[in-house]
C-alpha positions in Angstrom: 364.2 76.1 64.5 361.7 74.9 66.6 359.2 72.2 65.3 355.6 73.6 64.8 353.3 71.8 67.6 350.7 69.8 65.9 347.0 70.1 66.9 345.2 67.3 68.4 341.9 66.2 66.9 339.8 67.8 69.7 341.5 71.2 69.0 341.1 70.6 65.1 337.4 70.0 65.9 337.1 73.1 68.1 338.7 75.3 65.7 336.2 73.9 62.9 333.5 74.7 65.2 334.6 78.3 65.8 335.0 78.8 62.0 331.6 77.5 61.7 330.3 79.8 64.2 331.8 82.8 62.8 330.8 82.1 59.2 327.1 81.3 60.6 327.1 84.7 62.2 328.4 86.5 59.3 325.3 84.8 57.4 322.7 85.1 59.9 323.2 88.9 61.1 322.3 90.4 57.8 319.5 87.9 57.5 318.2 88.6 60.7 318.5 92.2 60.3 317.0 91.9 56.7 314.2 90.0 58.0 313.4 92.2 60.9 313.1 95.0 58.6 310.9 93.0 56.1 308.7 92.0 59.1 308.4 95.5 60.1 307.9 96.8 56.5 305.1 94.3 55.9 303.2 95.1 59.2 302.9 98.6 58.3 302.2 98.7 54.7 299.9 95.4 54.5 296.1 96.2 54.6 293.8 93.6 53.6 290.5 95.3 52.0 288.4 94.2 54.7 290.5 95.9 57.1 290.5 99.3 55.3 289.9 102.2 57.4 287.4 104.4 55.7 285.1 107.2 55.9 283.2 108.1 53.1 282.7 111.8 51.9 281.4 114.1 49.1 284.1 114.3 46.3 282.2 117.4 45.0 283.3 119.3 47.9 287.0 118.5 47.6 289.5 120.8 46.2 293.0 121.3 45.2 295.7 122.6 47.4 298.2 124.1 45.2 299.0 126.3 42.2 299.2 123.6 39.6 296.2 121.5 40.8 293.3 124.1 41.3 289.8 123.3 42.2 287.6 122.8 39.1 287.1 120.4 36.0 289.7 120.3 33.5 289.8 122.6 30.6 287.7 120.3 28.5 284.6 121.2 30.4 284.7 124.8 29.0 284.7 123.5 25.3 281.5 121.2 26.1 279.3 123.5 28.5 277.6 125.2 25.6 276.6 121.6 23.9 275.7 119.4 27.0 274.6 116.0 26.1 270.9 115.7 26.5 269.1 113.1 28.9 267.9 110.8 26.1 271.5 110.2 24.8 272.6 109.6 28.4 269.9 107.1 28.7 271.0 105.5 25.4 274.6 105.0 26.5 273.7 103.7 30.1 271.2 101.0 28.2 273.8 99.7 26.0 276.5 99.6 28.8 273.9 97.9 31.3 273.6 95.1 29.0 277.2 94.3 29.6 277.6 95.2 33.2 274.5 92.8 34.1 276.0 90.0 31.4 277.5 87.1 33.3 281.2 87.9 34.0 284.3 85.9 32.3 286.4 83.8 34.4 289.6 84.9 35.6 292.5 84.0 33.5 294.9 82.2 35.4 297.9 83.4 33.4 297.2 86.9 34.1 298.2 89.0 37.3 296.2 92.1 37.4 297.2 94.8 40.0 295.2 98.0 40.7 297.5 101.0 41.3 295.8 103.9 42.5 297.1 107.1 43.4 295.2 109.2 46.4 295.3 112.9 46.3 295.5 113.0 50.2 298.4 113.1 52.5 296.5 110.7 54.9 296.6 107.0 53.3 294.0 106.0 55.6 290.3 107.2 55.2 290.0 107.3 51.3 290.6 110.2 49.0 289.9 110.7 45.4 291.8 108.8 42.9 294.0 111.1 41.2 295.5 108.3 39.2 294.1 104.7 38.3 296.2 102.1 36.5 295.8 98.4 36.0 299.1 96.6 35.9 298.9 93.4 34.1 301.6 90.6 34.0 301.3 87.5 31.8 303.0 84.8 33.8 303.2 82.6 30.6 304.7 85.0 28.0 306.3 87.3 30.7 304.9 90.2 29.2 303.6 93.4 31.1 301.1 96.2 30.3 299.9 99.2 32.0 296.4 100.5 31.4 295.5 104.0 32.6 291.9 105.0 33.4 291.0 108.7 33.3 289.8 109.6 36.5 286.7 111.2 35.2 285.6 108.3 33.1 281.6 107.8 33.2 281.1 104.3 34.7 278.5 102.5 36.6 279.8 102.3 40.4 277.8 99.7 42.5 275.4 100.8 44.6 275.8 104.6 43.6 274.9 104.3 39.7 276.8 106.2 36.8 279.4 108.6 37.9 283.2 109.5 37.6 285.4 106.4 38.0 287.6 108.6 40.9 284.5 109.0 43.0 284.4 105.5 43.7 287.1 105.7 46.2 285.5 108.5 48.1 282.3 106.7 48.3 283.6 103.1 49.3 287.3 103.1 49.5 289.7 100.7 47.7 287.3 98.1 47.8 284.6 99.8 45.8 287.1 101.2 43.2 288.4 97.7 42.7 284.7 96.3 42.2 283.9 99.1 40.0 287.2 98.4 38.0 286.5 94.9 37.5 283.0 95.3 36.3 284.1 98.1 33.9 286.8 95.9 32.4 285.5 92.4 33.0 288.6 91.4 34.9 289.7 90.0 38.2 291.9 92.2 40.2 294.2 90.1 42.3 296.0 92.8 44.3 295.8 96.5 44.9 298.5 99.2 45.7 297.3 102.4 47.2 299.8 105.2 47.2 299.4 108.9 48.1 300.7 111.2 45.2 303.0 113.1 47.6 305.2 110.0 47.8 306.1 110.9 44.4 308.4 113.6 45.8 309.7 111.4 48.6 310.5 108.5 46.3 312.3 110.5 43.6 314.3 112.4 46.3 315.3 109.0 47.8 316.4 108.0 44.3 318.6 111.1 43.8 316.3 112.6 41.3 315.3 111.5 37.7 316.2 112.7 34.4 313.0 113.6 32.6 312.6 114.5 28.9 310.0 117.2 28.8 308.5 117.1 25.5 307.2 120.6 25.3 307.1 123.8 27.1 304.8 124.0 30.0 303.2 127.4 31.1 300.4 127.9 33.5 297.6 130.0 32.3 298.8 132.6 34.9 302.1 132.9 32.8 304.2 131.0 35.1 306.6 128.7 33.3 306.8 125.5 35.1 309.1 123.6 32.7 310.9 124.3 29.6 311.4 121.6 26.8 314.3 119.1 27.1 315.9 116.7 28.9 316.3 117.8 32.7 317.1 116.6 36.1 314.3 116.9 38.5 314.1 116.6 42.2 310.9 115.1 44.0 309.0 118.7 44.1 309.6 119.2 40.5 308.4 115.8 39.6 305.4 116.1 41.6 304.4 119.4 39.7 305.6 117.8 36.6 302.9 115.1 36.9 300.2 117.0 38.4 300.3 120.3 36.3 297.1 121.4 34.8 295.2 124.8 33.4 298.3 125.2 31.0 298.3 127.6 28.0 301.3 125.8 26.7 301.7 122.1 27.1 299.3 119.4 27.6 297.4 120.0 31.1 294.5 117.7 30.4 294.0 114.5 32.2 295.5 112.7 29.1 298.8 115.0 29.7 299.0 114.2 33.3 298.5 110.4 32.7 301.2 110.4 30.1 303.6 112.2 32.6 302.6 109.8 35.4 303.4 106.8 33.1 306.7 108.3 32.2 307.6 108.9 35.7 306.7 105.5 37.0 308.6 103.9 34.3 311.6 106.1 34.9 311.6 105.2 38.6 311.0 101.4 38.1 313.9 101.5 35.9 316.3 103.2 38.5 315.1 101.1 41.4 315.8 97.9 39.1 319.2 99.0 37.8 320.7 101.4 40.7 319.4 100.1 44.1 320.8 97.4 46.0 318.6 95.3 48.3 319.4 97.6 51.4 318.7 100.8 49.3 315.3 99.3 47.9 314.3 98.5 51.4 315.3 102.1 52.7 313.3 103.5 49.7 310.0 101.2 50.8 310.6 102.5 54.7 310.6 106.0 53.4 307.2 105.5 51.7 305.7 103.1 54.1 303.4 106.1 55.6 302.0 106.7 52.0 301.7 103.1 51.1 299.1 100.2 51.3 298.9 97.1 49.8 297.3 93.7 50.2 300.2 91.8 48.8 302.1 89.8 51.0 306.0 88.7 51.0 305.1 85.6 49.1 303.5 87.3 46.4 306.5 89.7 46.0 309.2 87.3 46.1 307.8 84.9 43.7 307.4 87.5 41.0 310.7 89.2 42.0 312.8 87.6 39.5 310.3 88.3 36.8 310.5 91.9 37.7 314.3 91.9 37.1 313.9 90.2 33.9 311.4 92.8 32.7 312.7 95.5 30.1 310.8 98.6 31.0 311.0 100.0 27.9 308.9 97.3 26.5 306.0 97.6 28.7 302.9 98.3 26.9 301.2 101.8 27.9 297.8 102.4 27.1 295.4 105.1 28.1 291.5 104.8 27.6 290.5 107.5 25.3 286.9 108.1 24.1 284.3 110.8 24.2 284.4 114.1 26.4 281.0 115.2 27.3 279.1 117.4 30.0 275.8 116.4 31.5 274.2 118.7 34.1 277.4 120.9 34.1 279.5 118.1 35.1 282.5 117.1 32.9 282.9 113.4 32.1 285.0 111.1 29.7 283.0 108.3 28.2 284.5 105.2 26.6 281.9 102.4 26.3 282.1 99.1 28.6 282.6 97.1 25.1 285.4 99.4 23.9 287.1 99.4 27.2 286.9 95.6 27.7 288.2 95.1 24.1 291.4 97.1 24.8 292.1 95.5 28.3 291.6 92.0 26.6 294.4 92.8 24.3 297.1 93.8 26.6 299.7 91.5 27.6 297.6 88.6 26.2 
């Protein structure tokens, strides 16, 4: 049997170099591919507030475009039209709130990361839109607790430069920047970043996730007799989830703004759970790429990567969910939801603190 020829030192060195080159390519190619995708995604969705393309419009002229989100105020208005709030009561409300609005603001808490999450009811993410959903997501870096506070879209607040109005009109008057300023003044907090997403993206993202299992707490029937959903746990595709989160004008089920908020919170938590547990990095990137036309944020890669491990450690079922709830009222035939500045700030200050 012939003896195996031994490699020279030069041959061994060349072989090692080839192995290192192959290993380097195996590592570098995916990194390069992912890096390119992340860079392109960042360039698509990143939008600092001072670069927002926005054109103001009259929110009273907007209307819904489907059978489950019709033009008009919530059914609450019908209950309060016969007993409107008089001018002197409105003036008293404004006087008490103004005392806090005009007081010196609190210093930002360095342990808090506050993100304004806003769902817009237009298929074009640029150019504003009425805020159909407004949430403040708070993460406490010290305790690693998270909380989400939902603000009803009809909440009666002071909008800088516009006076008292519904909070969701702020984005119509002045885009994300004005809504951010309005929320900061109302809750006495500092908003670190924002995420603005078209409500239509619920449909796209749920389809990308292969649908969601949703526990429907009660039968949902539209006032025209159409049964939207039966009660119970059921699998929903994107179009069903969109209908579920936006359903109103119900004769069975909670069709008010508060009902929609509960369903939106339920879907958001369900989506985050599925993303965290079921999706690989590649799948998560694909989902974000699918949503890129409907998503804008001022968060950069550094912010996201520095908090990614904390996100993965969160138990989504332990995230505190609150909704501001106060007084329903009409003034000059317009429906509002009012919770005083003092009460709203107390609730916000206790969350993830």
